[in-house]
N, C-alpha and C positions, 0 to 999 in steps of 0.2 A: 642605234648609233649616237655617241655623245659628239655635238658641235662644239669644239673648241675654238674660241675668237682667236686671230692672228694677228697682230699688230702690222700695220703697213712697215714699220722697219724692220721686222723680222722677215717679211715677205722680200723688202728690196734687199736686206742682207743675203738672203737665200739666193735671190735673183743674183745677186753680184757673183757668189760662189760659185752657183751654177753655170753663168757664162766665163767664169774663169776656168772651171772644169772643161767646159764644152769648146774650149779654144784647142785645148788638147787633143779632141777628137776630128779626124780628118774627114768628116763625112759631109756630103752635099746633096741634098734632095729638093727636087722642085715640090710644087702645090700639087702636082699630078703622080708622082712618084709614088711607089708604094715604100713603105719604110721597113727594115728590120725591126720587129717588134722587140727583139732583145736588146736593141739598142734604145729605143725609144720608151722600154718599161712602161707604156700604155695599154690597155686592152686593144684588141681590133677594132673594136665599135667607136671608141675614144678616138683612137688616132684616126680613123675614118673620117668622124665628125669634124674633127680640125682641119684636116685637109680639104673637106668639102666646102669649110667655111672661106677657106683663102681662094680657092678656086672658083667659087661662086661670085666673089667680088668681079671677075675677068667676064662674066656674063652680062654686067650692067642691067641688071634686072633685080628690084627688090625681092620679088616672090622668092628666088632660092635663097637668099640672105636671111628673110624673115622667119621661113620654117625651119631654119638651125637655130634660132634663138628662143629660148624659155620667154613664157608670157611675162614673166617678172624678171626679164634680163637686165642688169646694170653694166655700164661703161664708166671708167674711170682713168683719166689721164692728168698729166702736169699741166694741161692747158685749161685748168678750171672745171673740168669735168669729175664731179664728185658723185659717183654711183647714179649717172643720170639713166633714165628710164629708155627702152625700148623706142617709144615714140620720139623721144628727145635726141637719141643717137640717130636714128633716121635723118632727122632735120638737120642737126650739128655735125654730124660725122659723115654719113653716108651721101647725103644728098650734095653738100660742099665738096667732098673728095672723089666722087666716082669717076667725073669728067676728066681728072687728072692722072688716075691708076691704069697702067697697062697690065701689070701682072705683078704676082708675089713670089720669091723664088725663096722658098723656106731652106734656111741653112742647119737648122738644129730644131728638132720636136723631141722633147724629152719631159717625162714626169712619172706620175704613179697614181694608180687609181683615178680619179676623178678631177685631177690637178696637172696642168703641163705647162711648161714654158714653151715658147717659139721664138726663136730668133730668125729674122727674115730681112730680105732685102726687098724693097719695093722699088719697081720701074716703073717711070712716068710715062705719059705720053709724049713729052717733050725731051725724052733721052736722059733725064736725071735719074738718080738712084740716090735711096735713103734706107738706114738701116733702123729697124725698132727691135725691142723686146716685148711679148705679150705675155700675162700670167694669164691663164685661162682655167676656169671652173666648170666642170660639166655637171648636168643633171638630168637624169632621163634622157640620153641621147641626144641634148639640146645643150648649147652655151649658156649657162646662168649668169657668168660674170666675166668682163675682161678688165685688165689693168694695163694698159698701154704705158712703156717707158720709152721715150723718144730718144733717137739717135742723134747726133750731131746736126749742127744748124745746116739748112741748106738753101738753094733759090728754089725749090719745089714750094709753092704755095698750101701750106699746110700748120697744122697747130704750132711746128717748131719754128716757122717763119717769122721774122722780126718783121715789125710793122703793122 
């Protein structure tokens, strides 16, 4: 299998197009709900792994999260995270955010093969909500990488907060 590099610009443009297309699909699913595989375009195993990922955050325990991440996992975001490692992700993202997150409501999960876009609303423990889009790559039933595209500014203390 040939591995073709994809530019960030191409991914961003694809994400924008995918979001525009998804806006016309009136589907809503929680992290715990079973999806219609024909709508997601993902294999049952990849769809399950993705939903387990978001549901694992609700357990507030690192182990269920850790087992879903590949050893060479990377995380990228506009908050200065440029392909950070799993250990850096745990410190910078998990430990700093886990006490604020109540749950994720997945609004769209769609992709093909080992790639997916997820549009979600995150509900916080203080009653706030924010929306993000994440581009996920999977390998061997684990998350190999996540690129997070933050939604609008909010009062929730996260990477999109001012100050």
